[in-house]
C-alpha positions as CSV (number, residue, x, y, z in Angstrom):
1,X,71.2,104.0,91.7
2,X,71.5,105.8,95.0
3,X,70.0,107.7,97.0
4,X,70.3,111.2,97.0
5,X,72.7,111.9,99.5
6,X,74.9,109.3,98.5
7,X,77.2,109.7,95.2
8,X,76.9,107.5,92.4
9,X,80.5,107.8,91.7
10,X,83.8,108.3,94.2
11,X,87.5,109.3,92.6
12,X,89.5,108.6,94.4
13,X,93.1,109.9,94.6
14,X,96.4,109.3,96.7
15,X,99.1,112.0,96.4
16,X,102.6,112.6,96.8
17,X,104.9,114.2,95.1
18,X,102.6,114.9,92.1
19,X,102.6,118.7,92.3
20,X,103.4,118.9,88.5
21,X,101.2,116.5,87.3
22,X,98.1,116.9,89.4
23,X,96.7,120.1,87.0
24,X,96.7,118.1,83.9
25,X,95.1,115.3,85.8
26,X,92.6,117.9,87.3
27,X,92.0,119.3,84.0
28,X,90.6,116.1,82.5
29,X,88.4,115.6,85.1
30,X,87.0,118.7,85.7
31,X,84.8,119.2,81.9
32,X,83.0,115.4,82.8
33,X,82.1,115.3,86.4
34,X,78.3,115.4,87.7
35,X,77.1,116.6,91.0
36,X,76.8,112.5,91.9
37,X,80.5,112.8,91.9
38,X,82.8,113.1,94.8
39,X,86.8,113.2,94.7
40,X,88.1,112.7,97.2
41,X,92.0,113.2,97.7
42,X,94.8,111.5,100.3
43,X,97.6,113.7,101.0
44,X,100.2,111.4,102.3
45,X,102.8,114.1,104.0
46,X,103.7,115.1,100.5
47,X,106.2,118.1,101.3
48,X,105.1,119.9,98.3
49,X,102.0,121.5,97.3
50,X,99.7,118.8,96.2
51,X,97.1,119.5,98.7
52,X,96.7,123.2,98.7
53,X,96.5,122.8,95.0
54,X,93.5,120.7,95.1
55,X,91.8,123.0,97.5
56,X,92.3,125.9,94.8
57,X,91.5,124.0,91.8
58,X,88.5,122.0,92.9
59,X,87.4,123.6,95.9
60,X,84.3,120.8,96.0
61,X,86.8,118.1,96.7
62,X,87.6,116.7,100.2
63,X,91.0,116.9,101.1
64,X,92.3,114.3,104.1
65,X,95.9,114.7,105.5
66,X,98.1,111.7,106.8
67,X,100.1,112.6,109.6
68,X,103.3,110.9,108.2
69,X,104.2,109.5,104.9
70,X,102.6,106.2,105.4
71,X,102.3,104.7,101.5
72,X,100.2,104.2,98.8
73,X,98.3,101.2,100.4
74,X,97.7,103.5,103.5
75,X,96.5,106.3,101.6
76,X,94.0,103.6,99.5
77,X,93.3,102.3,102.5
78,X,91.6,105.6,104.2
79,X,90.4,106.8,100.3
80,X,88.3,103.3,101.0
81,X,87.0,104.2,104.5
82,X,86.1,107.9,103.5
83,X,84.4,107.1,100.1
84,X,80.5,107.4,100.2
85,X,80.0,106.5,96.2
86,X,77.9,103.4,95.2
87,X,81.3,102.7,92.7
88,X,85.1,103.1,93.7
89,X,87.3,104.2,91.2
90,X,90.9,105.0,92.0
91,X,93.1,107.0,90.1
92,X,96.6,108.3,90.3
93,X,97.4,111.8,89.9
94,X,99.3,112.0,87.1
95,X,97.3,109.5,84.8
96,X,94.9,111.2,82.4
97,X,91.2,110.4,82.2
98,X,90.1,110.5,78.8
99,X,87.4,113.3,77.4
100,X,84.1,111.8,77.7
101,X,84.8,108.4,80.0
102,X,82.6,109.7,83.2
103,X,79.6,109.9,81.0
104,X,79.7,107.1,79.6
105,X,80.3,104.8,82.7
106,X,77.0,106.7,84.3
107,X,75.3,105.5,81.3
108,X,76.9,101.7,81.4
109,X,76.2,101.4,85.1
110,X,72.5,102.7,84.6
111,X,72.0,99.7,81.7
112,X,74.0,97.0,83.3
113,X,74.3,97.0,87.0
114,X,77.6,95.7,87.5
115,X,79.7,95.0,90.1
116,X,83.1,95.4,88.4
117,X,84.0,97.4,85.3
118,X,87.2,97.3,83.9
119,X,88.2,99.2,80.7
120,X,91.8,99.7,78.7
121,X,94.4,101.9,78.6
122,X,97.5,103.9,76.5
123,X,100.6,105.1,77.7
124,X,102.6,108.0,77.1
125,X,106.1,108.8,78.4
126,X,106.2,111.6,81.3
127,X,107.6,114.8,78.8
128,X,106.0,114.3,75.9
129,X,103.1,115.3,74.4
130,X,100.0,113.5,76.0
131,X,98.9,112.8,72.5
132,X,101.9,111.4,71.5
133,X,101.7,107.9,71.9
134,X,103.8,104.9,70.4
135,X,102.1,102.5,68.3
136,X,102.2,100.0,70.6
137,X,101.0,101.5,73.1
138,X,98.2,103.3,72.0
139,X,95.5,100.6,73.1
140,X,96.7,98.0,75.8
141,X,93.6,95.6,77.6
142,X,93.4,94.9,80.9
143,X,91.2,92.2,80.3
144,X,90.9,89.2,77.9
145,X,87.4,88.6,77.2
146,X,83.9,89.7,75.5
147,X,83.3,93.3,75.6
148,X,80.1,95.3,76.5
149,X,78.3,92.1,77.9
150,X,78.2,91.3,82.0
151,X,80.1,88.2,82.7
152,X,78.9,86.4,85.8
153,X,81.2,83.3,84.7
154,X,84.0,83.1,87.9
155,X,86.3,81.2,85.2
156,X,85.9,84.2,82.6
157,X,86.5,86.6,85.0
158,X,89.4,85.4,86.9
159,X,90.8,83.5,83.6
160,X,90.3,87.5,81.3
161,X,92.2,88.9,84.2
162,X,95.0,86.7,84.4
163,X,96.0,86.5,80.9
164,X,97.0,89.8,80.7
165,X,98.4,90.5,84.1
166,X,97.2,93.9,84.1
167,X,95.9,94.3,88.3
168,X,96.7,97.9,88.6
169,X,93.7,100.0,90.7
170,X,93.1,102.7,87.8
171,X,91.4,100.2,85.1
172,X,88.9,99.0,87.5
173,X,85.6,100.7,88.7
174,X,84.1,98.6,91.9
175,X,80.9,98.4,93.3
176,X,81.7,99.6,97.1
177,X,78.9,97.2,98.5
178,X,80.9,94.6,97.1
179,X,84.6,95.6,98.4
180,X,85.3,93.0,101.5
181,X,85.9,94.9,104.8
182,X,88.6,92.7,105.4
183,X,90.1,93.2,102.1
184,X,92.7,96.1,102.3
185,X,95.9,96.9,100.6
186,X,98.8,95.6,102.5
187,X,100.8,98.3,104.1
188,X,104.2,99.0,103.4
189,X,104.6,96.4,100.2
190,X,104.6,97.1,97.0
191,X,102.7,95.4,94.0
192,X,100.2,95.6,96.6
193,X,97.6,96.2,93.7
194,X,98.9,92.0,92.3
195,X,97.6,91.2,95.8
196,X,94.7,93.0,96.2
197,X,92.4,92.2,92.6
198,X,92.7,88.7,92.3
199,X,90.6,88.2,95.3
200,X,88.1,91.4,94.9
201,X,87.4,89.9,91.4
202,X,85.9,86.7,93.2
203,X,83.8,89.2,95.1
204,X,81.4,91.0,91.6
205,X,79.7,88.4,90.4
206,X,78.5,90.4,87.8
207,X,81.9,92.0,85.4
208,X,81.1,94.7,82.8
209,X,84.6,94.8,80.6
210,X,84.7,98.2,78.3
211,X,87.7,97.3,75.3
212,X,88.0,101.3,75.0
213,X,90.9,103.4,76.1
214,X,89.8,105.0,79.5
215,X,93.1,106.0,81.1
216,X,96.2,107.7,79.6
217,X,98.9,106.3,82.0
218,X,101.6,108.4,82.3
219,X,105.5,106.3,82.2
220,X,107.7,107.9,84.5
221,X,111.0,107.0,85.0
222,X,112.2,103.4,85.3
223,X,109.6,100.5,85.3
224,X,109.5,98.9,88.7
225,X,110.6,95.5,87.6
226,X,113.7,97.0,86.4
227,X,114.1,98.3,89.8
228,X,113.8,95.0,91.9
229,X,115.8,94.9,95.0
230,X,115.9,91.9,97.7
231,X,112.4,94.1,99.4
232,X,110.5,94.3,96.4
233,X,111.5,91.1,95.3
234,X,110.3,89.2,98.2
235,X,106.9,91.6,97.9
236,X,106.2,90.4,93.9
237,X,106.4,86.6,95.1
238,X,104.6,87.2,98.2
239,X,101.4,89.7,96.4
240,X,99.5,86.2,95.4
241,X,100.7,83.9,98.2
242,X,98.0,81.7,99.3
243,X,95.5,82.7,96.7
244,X,94.8,78.7,95.3
245,X,93.5,77.9,99.1
246,X,90.8,80.9,98.4
247,X,90.0,80.2,94.9
248,X,86.7,78.3,94.0
249,X,86.6,75.0,91.6
250,X,87.7,76.2,88.2
251,X,87.6,74.9,85.0
252,X,91.2,73.9,83.7
253,X,91.9,76.5,80.9
254,X,91.4,79.3,84.2
255,X,93.7,76.6,86.1
256,X,96.1,76.9,83.7
257,X,96.3,80.9,83.0
258,X,96.3,81.8,86.5
259,X,99.6,78.8,87.4
260,X,100.7,80.1,84.4
261,X,101.3,83.6,85.5
262,X,102.7,82.4,89.1
263,X,105.1,80.7,86.9
264,X,106.0,83.6,84.8
265,X,106.9,85.4,88.4
266,X,108.7,82.8,89.6
267,X,110.7,82.5,87.0
268,X,111.1,86.4,86.5
269,X,111.8,86.3,90.4
270,X,114.7,84.1,89.9
271,X,116.5,85.5,86.7
272,X,116.5,88.6,89.0
273,X,117.7,87.2,92.5
274,X,120.6,85.5,90.4
275,X,121.6,89.3,88.5
276,X,121.9,90.6,91.8
277,X,123.3,87.7,93.7
278,X,124.4,87.7,97.9
279,X,122.2,87.9,99.7
280,X,119.1,87.9,97.2
281,X,119.4,84.2,96.5
282,X,118.7,83.5,99.9
283,X,114.8,84.2,99.0
284,X,115.0,81.6,96.3
285,X,113.5,78.6,98.6
286,X,110.8,81.2,99.7
287,X,109.3,82.0,96.2
288,X,109.1,78.2,95.4
289,X,107.1,78.1,98.4
290,X,105.0,80.9,97.4
291,X,104.4,79.6,94.1
292,X,102.8,76.1,95.4
293,X,100.6,78.0,97.8
294,X,99.6,80.3,94.8
295,X,99.1,78.3,91.8
296,X,96.4,76.2,91.6
297,X,98.8,73.2,89.4
298,X,101.3,71.9,91.0
299,X,104.9,72.0,88.9
300,X,104.4,68.9,87.8
301,X,101.0,69.8,86.6
302,X,101.6,72.8,84.7
303,X,104.7,70.9,83.2
304,X,102.0,68.7,82.2
305,X,100.1,71.4,80.9
306,X,102.8,73.6,78.3
307,X,103.3,69.9,77.1
308,X,99.1,69.6,75.8
309,X,99.4,72.6,74.5
310,X,102.7,72.3,72.7
311,X,104.0,75.0,74.3
312,X,107.2,73.4,74.3
313,X,109.7,76.5,75.2
314,X,107.8,77.3,77.9
315,X,107.6,73.5,79.1
316,X,111.0,73.5,78.9
317,X,111.8,76.6,80.8
318,X,109.4,75.3,83.5
319,X,111.4,72.4,83.4
320,X,114.9,73.3,83.5
321,X,114.2,75.7,86.5
322,X,113.0,72.4,89.1
């Protein structure tokens, strides 16, 4: 799988104001990494002691320091450039990797040689016990499709991703050789993962989904969607802009799921703009134009698809939004 000098896995962690949570994250990793796993951290000019803490607790890790706070996209891009492993896995340093996951991943990679691995996750509230999980948060799927078998069908890969819309990096392990040099996280924007991962799936023909909880996601504060301001709204509807032109020929059910996701994004963004009022309303026309460039179905074709599938309420909502 790798040469003697090349790690089989790079764990990539961007850091900014995470000193309080780092010890738990590191503890979740330390007992299950072998000599073939490299740990690379980027300190995004964090004002706390995150970088010093990593150097003390994980002396084998590489810690790269940004000259100023450039944001999570720039940090992830630097991690991409620095990684040497055969496979890349972004981990958020306030989350946990479940016990036994990394040896399990290594065995799956050896058996299946996938280009992309997706896993499921659970959610726990910050400040609560890491084992204190609400029933609906115990197992959240990141992909809709078969588990434990390699899929080489682009329709299965794209449809399965868009059904759940879980685009976060930490539920995806990617072969480094498959990551295009031109595909990077967009600097200065939120919803950066929503921009990157649907496009990355087009370059990972061998996809293995594992319907197991591998990540414990720490829920901190309010959700991004609840804090949407004008700038974040613009980033949200921009994230998939132009995707339709990048897609290969797809089956009808795949095109529907992608279009449905784009429509839900448009409707939720529109609702939020009306809540905010004022200058937020100026983006309504741009959002609609971006839908046309993101969705593989036109507005009229999507409306017909809703009614053919007896999705009457969704179809009426879509009709009223025109």
